[in-house]
N, C-alpha and C positions, 0 to 999 in steps of 0.2 A: 213540158217537153210535147210542141204539137208540127205537124207541117205546114211550114209558110205557104210551098207551091200549093198544097190542097185549099187553103186558105183563100187565096187568089181566086180560085174558081169556087167561091163558095160551100165548099166541103167542110163541116167542123170536124176536126180532129184533137184528140189529147191521148196522149201515154199516161195512165193511171199508175204510177211505181208503187213505191216502198210505204206510203203513205197509205195505200190501199190493199185488200187481198179479195181477190177474185176466185180462189180456191174454194169451192164449196165445201168440199171435204174436211177443210180444216175451219174456216170462217162460220159455216152454217149459213143463217140468214142474216147475219151481218153484210152479207153482200146487198142484200137490199138496199140498207144504210148508204155503204159504198157507192152503189148504181146512183140514188139519190143525189149525193154529194158531187158526185161525175156530173151529173147534168146541170146541177145547181152552178158549178162552178163555169160550165161552158155556156152556161144561159140559153140553154135549150127544151122545149117540151115536144119530145118525140111521138108522134102518132102510137108506134111502138118500138121496142129493141129486143135485138135478136143476138142470141149466142148459140152455141152448138156443143155438143157432147164430143171433145175434141180425143179422137183416139189416133193420130197420126195418121188419118185418110186421106185421099186424095178426093174426097167429096166434097161437092160445092152445091149448097142449096140454095135455092130462089125464094126471096122473103119479100112478102107481099101486105104484110101487115095482118093478116088471117090465118094464114097457115101454118104449121108448126104446132109444138105441144107447151101448153103453158108451164112456166118456170116460177121459180120464187119472184123473180122480177121478168117480165116480158116474155117472149117464147122463145123456143129452142128447138134444134133439131138432133136428132139421134145421129151418131156416128159421123159426124159432119164438122170437117176442117175449115171450111171456107163457106163463104155469106156473100151473097149477091143480091142486089136491090136495082130497080128502076123508078123506085118511088121517093120523092122528098119528103123527108120527115120520118124516115124510117131507120133507126140508128142501128148499126152492125159492132157489135164487142167481140174480139179475138182475146182469148186470155195465152199467157204464156208466161214461160219464165227466162231460159237460155234460147230457146227456139227464136226462129225469126218471122215478127209479122209484117206483113206488107198489104198495102192499100191500092188498087188498082180504080183508075176514074177515067172512064170517056167522057169528056165535057161535051161532044158534038152529039150524041145519044143519051147524054145524062145518066150513065150506067155507073153502078159503086160495088166493087167488090172487097171484101176485108178477108185474108187468109192467113193460115199459122202453117209454118213450113220449118217443120224440126228436120233433122236430116231425113228421117225415114219420109216425112212430106216432100223433101227436096228430092228425093231420089224416085219417088211416084210423080214428080213432076206438078205439082199442086198450082203451083202459081203460072204454069204454062198452060195447064188444063183450064183457070179460069179464064184465061186470055181466049183460048180456044172456044170456050162457050161465048163470051161477050163477043167474038167474030161471028159464029155460027149462028146464034139465037138472035141477036140483037144487030148485027151489020156493023160492028166495031172495026175499025182500021188500027192495026197496032200502032202505026205512026201517030196516032191520034189520043192514044193512052198513055197517062201520066201516071207515076209509079213513086209510091212513099214506100223504103225498105226501113222499117224501124230497127229499133237497138237490140244487139242478142250478143250473146257470150263472143268475146274475143279469141281470136286463135290461139294465143299463147296459154290461154287456161281452160282449153276444149281440148282435151286428149281424148282420143278413141282408138278402139281396137283396129286390127286388121281387117275383121271382118266388116266393118264400118267403110274402110277403104275400097274393099271388094264392092260392095253395094254401091258403088259411082263409079261401075267398070263401063257404063254408057255413056258417062261424061268424058268427051275426048280430050277436054281439057282439064281435067281432074288435078294434076299435079300442079297446077295454080292455085288450088287452094289447100293443099294437104302437104304437110311437112313432115318428113319422116323422124322419128324420134326413138331412138335403140328398136324395140319390138312394137311398137305403138306410131300413131302419127297425131299431130295437132291437125285443126279442120277448122278453116275460116267458112262459117256459114254464110257470113255475109257476101264474101266473095262467090262461093258457089250458086247464092240465089241471084245476085246481080248478073253473074254469068246466063242464068237461065234466061232473065226477064230479056237481057239483050240478043239471047238467041231467038225467042221468040217474037222480036221483032220491036223491041220498045227502044226508042232512041235514049241513048245516055244524057244526052240534054232534059230530056221528059222525067227524070229522075232525081229524087232527092232521096240523100241516103244517111242514116245517122249512125255515127260511128262509136256512140258511146257504146262502152260494155256493161253487161248486165251484171258482168262478174266484179268489174272493178269501181262502178259508180254507184254511190250510195242512195242514188235517187231511184235504183230499179232493185227489183228481187232477181236472185240468180237460184237457181236449184242446186248447182254445182257449189255454190259458197253457202247455202243456206241449211243442205241436207236434207234428211227424212220429212221436216216440218216445214218443207218450203212454201212459201206463198208465192202467188201470182200476180201479175202485173195485167194489165188490162191495154189494150188498143181498139179505141172507141172512133166511129168514123159515120156521118149522117151530111147527105145534102140538105142544104137549105134552101137552095134557088132552082 
């Protein structure tokens, strides 16, 4: 599973799903073997690979190949849910189960971002903040940015409480991605994130949306399905040209 749209621009991507586990808490140093296998399958040799200590923040860190802290593989940033680079050969890995992974790429300025957007990150507008960072710091134009929205949990299987619905109060169109279900709601994280991208100026024609569900597709891990000992998928992205 990968982005055909980004492949056209020379960006290597891959969803590393149920055959992998990037949850360090359960996999330990086996994540090193999984990272090696992922790179072998993509036939790439990055100068460096970055990941983050994902805590549902809206923090986006710039990766230059030298900064960050050493990790069991590559380098990492503390309390970071988004990665950004303008360097060819720097791999960016986002880990996730049911949340939404999003890649943003500016082919004009050669700028790549990879973000982890759970419901908390979505309410904090992490993808919008990544786009704003691309605009303000690197001169990107929203109409030039292409986006890949990776697979997340489907709405039918993502039941949330009224407190989550309330956290989306600043989203004027929230009822387009929430459905009332008794005292609770079901939430379409995919639609919520696409809504954010469009409002940030990304053209619908510049988006590739993967609608596979982490909950129902056996190729993917799902925290809701796997329970306490859930494992993590990875979304890898790297500019090659």
